[in-house]
N, C-alpha and C positions, 0 to 999 in steps of 0.2 A: 457842551459838546450839544451839538440839534440831533432829535434822529435821523437828517436824515445824513448827518455824518458815520452818526453810530452803525448804520446799516450800511456805507459801504465799507466803512473797515472793517466789518464782519463779513461780510462779502470779499475784501480781497484776502482776508486769510484766510478763510474756507476755500478759494481758490487757488492759494500759496500753498495748502495742505493736500491738497487733491492733485497739486502738478506733484509736491514733492516724492505722494506717496507712488503716485505713477515711473516715475525715475526711480526708485526705490524697487519695486516690485519687476520693473527691465532689469535692471542691473542685476538683482538677484537671479530672475530666469535666465542671464547670457553668460553667468560663470557656470563654468563648468567645474563639473564634483559639488553643487552648490544643491543637489537633492539629497534630503537626508529619508533614513528610514525608521527604526524604531529603534530609541535611545542615540539617534543622531547619527550614527555606524552610516558609511555611506553607501547607498545600495548596492555598488559591485560589489563589496563584502558582502552584504548580505545575500545575496547572490548566489557566492562562490560557498558560504556555507550553508546555505540551504541547499544545495546539490551534495554537499559533504556528508550534510545528515540524512540525504535520502539515498546516496551511497550505503554508510552504518547502517540503516534502516534494511536495505537490499540485503544486504551481508548479514547482516541478523535474521531475517527471514529465511534463510537458504536452508537455516536447520533447522527448520522449523516443516513438522509432518502437516506441510500443505498439501501435498500430490495424492490425492486417494481416488479408486476407482472399487466399483463394487460388483461383483456377478453372481446373480441365481441364477439357480440352477436347477433340476433333479439328479438328484445323485444315485436314487434307484429308480429303474426300470417303471417298477411297478405304482409309483408315484408320482403322482401329479401335484401342480402348482406351485414349483419354481422354491422350495421352502429350506432350501440350502443354501448356501452364501458364501461366500468371500471376498474381503476385505483387506484391498492393501494402503497403507497407512505409510509413505515415504516421505523425507527429503530431498530437497534438488540432486541430490548427489547419489540418490538412489537405500539410501540407507532407513531400515524402520522396522514393519512388523505387518505379516499378513496373516489374520484373524480369519476361522471358515468355522461354520458352522454346519455340520451335516445333519438332515434331520430325516428318520427312520419311522416306521411306523410305533412303536414303542416309547422311544427314545433318540434323542438327539446327543451330539457331542460337537463340542467346542476343542480347537486348538489355534495356536499359537506360534509361528513361526518367524524367525528374526529373519531381515533382507539385508544383504550387505552387499553395495556395487549392483543393486539390482538382479542379483541372483539369491535364493535361498541360503543359509546355513544347512539348512536339513530338504531331502527330494522334497520342491512342491508338484501339487498334485497340478494337470492340466488346467482346472480353473482360476487354481493360485497363478500359475503361471499367466494366463486372460489378464488376470486382475492387475498383476504388476506390469505387464506391459503397457497396459490402458491407461493406468496412472504415468509410467515414464511417456507417455505421451502427450500428456498434458489433461 
């Protein structure tokens, strides 16, 4: 075979390969359901799986103490600096705890009160009620 014949043969094979590749790509794109996600699973199934996972995570997070509010105040009229505080830590259903620290001149006292359904199991101070209300508001 001459060089000219060999060049023509290689060119023809290359053109046939390119045409075959283009036709294959066109057919694959036009077939419904041909796109695949991870591990070859169809994308609509992956999207549905992700939606289910997001919903599961939302349900799981609803039980976390993720709503909080801090109220700082002066517990006594002769004290300044707003050193006393109440912290509400509750979940989405309003269950959790209110922590309070009251600072006086010579001491500080700390309290913890349970909260169920946005209400204290023990009587709450006005500042604690405000903290729970702000946590509920978001």
